[in-house]
N, C-alpha and C positions, 0 to 999 in steps of 0.2 A: 872036421865040418865044412869049415869054410875053404878048405883046399879042393873039398868033393864039388863045391858050388863055383869054385875057379875053374875046375878040369870039365866040368860039365858046360858051363858059360863058353868055353874057347873050344870044345869039341862038338858040340851039335850043330852050332853056325858054319863050321868047316864042314862039317858032313853034308849039312842041308845045300851051301854054296856049291859043291862041287857036284850033287847029285840033281838038283832040279834050279827051275827057276824062282826062287824066293828072294825077298828081301829081306834083311833080318836086323832087328835093331835091338841091341843090348845096352841094358843101362846098371847103372849100380848106385842106389840110393840107399844112405843109412846102412850099409853093410848088407842091404838085400839086392839080389840080382833078379832083373826081368829080363825076358827075352820077348820079342813080339817079332812076327813073322808075317809076310806080307805074299801074296801070291802074284807075281805080275802077268800072267795071262788074263787076268779079268781087264787090268788096264788096257791093256793091247787092245781088246775087244770093244770096250768102251769107248775109245778114242776115235774120232772121226777121220777120215782119210785125210793125210797132211797136203796133197797136190790141192784138193777142195778146198781146204783152210786157204791156201796161198790165192788161188784164183778167186774167192770171195774177198781176202783183204785186199787184192789190186781194184777189183771192183769199187769197193766202197772210198780206196783212197780216190781212186778218178772221179767218182762223184763229188767227192771234198774240194778236188782241186776245182772242178766245175762251178762249184758254189762259191769258191773264193776270187775267180777269176774275175778281176774288173777291167773297166775299160782305162786305157791310160788319162791321166788328170793332164789337162791343158795347163801348161806353165810361161805361156806366152806373155802373159801379164807382167814378167819379172823384167825388171831394166838390163841392160846388157852387160853393165859392170858388176852385176849382183848376181847374174846365171849361172855362173861356174861356182860361187859359194853357195847358194840355194842348192843345186845340184850335187855337191858333195855333201851338204847338211841331208838333203831326200835319200842317198845313196846310203849313207849312215843309218838313218832309220831304218830304210828297208832291210839293212844288213841286220839290224837288231830285232826283225820280225815287229815294226810298230809303224807302219805307212800309214801317210795321213789318207783317210778314206772317201774327202771330198776337195775340190776346189776352193771351199770357204775356209776351211781349215788351214791350206797353205797359203792363201792369202794372207789369213790372220798372222801368221806365222812370217810371213816377207814383211807384214808390216811392222810386226814387232821388233826383227830384225833392222830395220831402216831407223828406228824411233832410237834405238840402244846405240847403233852404229853414227847416229848422226848424219845420216848419209853419204857414210863414207866407205868405200868398198873394202878399204885395206882393213880398216877398224872389223866391217863385219867379218871378214876373213878371221880376222884374230878372235872374235866371238865364234864363231865357228868352231874353230880348230881348240880352243880352251874347252866348249861343250863335249867335243867327240874326246879330247885328250882325258878329261875328267868322267868319262864315261855316262855322262847326263842325258836326260830323256831329252831333255828343253834346251831350249837356249837362253844364256843368263848373262848380263853385262858382265865388263870384266872388272876385276878388283884392282884398286888401288895399289900398285907395290911398286917396288923400285925396277920393275922392266918396263913399265911404262911411263912417259912422260907426265909430269904433273904440273902445274901452275904454281904452285905454291914455293915458296924459297923455305930452304933449308935453315935450322937454327945456326948451324954454323956460320953463314955467309951473311945472315942479319943481324948478327952481333959481333961488337969489336971486342981484341982481344982483350981489354982491360973489363967489360962489361961479363964478359966470359967466367974470367976470372973472380968478380967480384961474385958473380952468382954461384960458381963452385965453393968459395970460402963460405957462404952464407948455408950453401947445403951443409957443409961439413959442420960450422957452428949449429945447425938446427938437429942434426942428428947424434952431436955428441952431448947436447943440451945447454949449450954456452949460448944463447940466444941473445944479441946485444941490446 
């Protein structure tokens, strides 16, 4: 009996595919075969003309572009040493699709960059490059790492050799439980 279902499930779709414009769906769930046949001419008649759709889509896109078009924002207030850094940041934001929408927002970003960099254009460039490298949406101060110079003395230079040795022995004694 199952062999008959398999033969029917194979032969009927093949015959229909060869003879007419039908789309056939065959499924087998819990050893029960089902065949669904859809007539394709109805879909072709119901679909609108593709050329009309393309021209309508172009018109909608052009309207959206006109809505999005904004006059360029004046960045003349940015000091010369920081202009290249800010241009780099604004280009990065533009590429991400996150442009600043007003002169006020650019001024605020610029002031924040000046504060974080302490007025140093080299440090400002490092801040912007770090934010771009980490794919940040905003600018953030640099973290204190070994790549940047710090004013703090390191532990190895502030202690003498005897002090380091004594500190090491105290550490070992504490770990072993032999606290003197």
